[in-house]
N, C-alpha and C positions, 0 to 999 in steps of 0.2 A: 429193522433188517430190510425191509423193502426199500428204504431211502437209500441204505448203503449199496445195494445192487443197482438200483436205478442211477445212482451218482456215479458209480464206477463205469456202468455202461455209457452214460453221457460223456463222462470224461475221456472215454475210448471212441468217442464219435460213433457210437452205436445207438443213437436215439431211437431209431425204429424198434429196437429190441427193448429199450427202456420204456417207451410210452406205454405199453399194456400193463407194465408193473405200476407206473405212476397213476394211471387211470383206475386200476384195481384198488390202489391204496386210497385214492380219493373217494371212491365208492364205499370202501369199508369204513373210512374215517367219518362218512356222513352219518353213520349209525352209532358212533361211539364218542366219547369224549377224548379228543386228540390235541396235544399241545399246537396252539395257533402258529408258532414259529416253524413247527415241522411241517405243517400243511402248507404254509407260505413257501418254505424251502422246496417242497415237492412241485409246488405251482411254477417256481422259478425254473426248477429242472424241467419242467414240461415247456415253458415258454422260450428260454433262452436259445435252444437249438434252432427253433423256427426263426426267431429274430435273426440269428446269424446266418441262415441261408435264404433269408428273404421270403419266407413262406407266410404270406398274409393270412391265409386260411387257417392255418395252424396257430398263428398268433391270435386271431380272432376266437378260435375254439378255446384256447387257453384263458382269455380274458372272460369268456362266457362262463367257463367252468368256475373261475374264481368268484365271478359275481353271483353265481348260482348258489354259493354257500350261504349267501345272504348276511354277511357279517357287517355290523354296524359300528364297531369300535373305530376310533380315529385311525389307528395304524392299518387297519384293513380297507378303510376307504381310501387312505393315501396309496396303498398298493393297487387298488382299482384304478386310481388315476394313472400310476405308472404303467399298468398293464394296457390301458387305452392309448396312452401316449406313445408306447411302443409300438402298437397297431397302427397308429398314425403314421409314424415314421416309416415303418416297413411298407405301407400301402403307398405313401408318397415317393419313396424311393424305387418302388418296383413297378409302378403303374402310372405312367406319365399322361394317360389319357385324361380328358376332361372329367369323365365319370370317375376315374381313379382318384383325382385330385378332390372331387366332391367326397368321395369315401373317406379319404384321409382327413379332410376338414370335419366330417361328421364324428370321426373317432377322436380327434383333438378336441371338439365340442364336449363330447362325453368325458373325456379326461378332465377338462376344466370343471365340469359339473361335479364329478368325484372329488377333485381337489378342494373345491369350495365346500363340500360336505365334510371333508376331513378336517378342514380349518374350523368349520363350525362345531365340529365335535371335539375339538381340542388339540388338533395336530398344529402346533405352532413353531416348529423348529425351522425358521427361515433360512439358516444357514445350510441345513441339509437340503431344502428345496432348491436353494440358489444353486448348489453344486451337483445335485442329483442328475446324472447323464440319462436316466430313464424319462426325465421330463423335457429333454432337448426339443421335442417336436412342439412344445408350448412357448418357448422362449420368446418368439417374435410376436406373440399375441399381446395386444393392449390389456385384456383381463388378467393375463397372468403377471404382468409387470405391476399392475395395480394391486393384485392381491399380495404380491411379494412386498411391495412398498408399504401397504398397511400392517403387514406382518412385523416388519422391522421398526414400526412405529412412526413412520414418515406419513406426509400427507399424499394421498393418492394423486 
């Protein structure tokens, strides 16, 4: 029910009203068994409006909340990589200062670390990684290209 309300508010561009509902859901979900996909969906509801408006702080808070769940399955590690890559892109696009670019690179570095952990944990869908727009901030990196090449079975 909370997802339906939050989703409806986000679709109406009423993110500020949805955010407390999302955060309350996440607080409650920490103490109960809740489907991983539902939690991931709520985190996406939390993140996407911040991404859309270029709010780096909101993106970083969302990524921190996701990582705070301390999930270690391959799909969750992959989601962590996506969240940090989105943070990198938003920072890169909204803060052209040298300090901003350092922060963007730091987030991209974190995203790559999460992506490598996801692959080590069994996430091996190279086709998905190759087309996933959430990872666009990593595409120009040598370590990203190497990882993708290794996944498709080629030489690095």
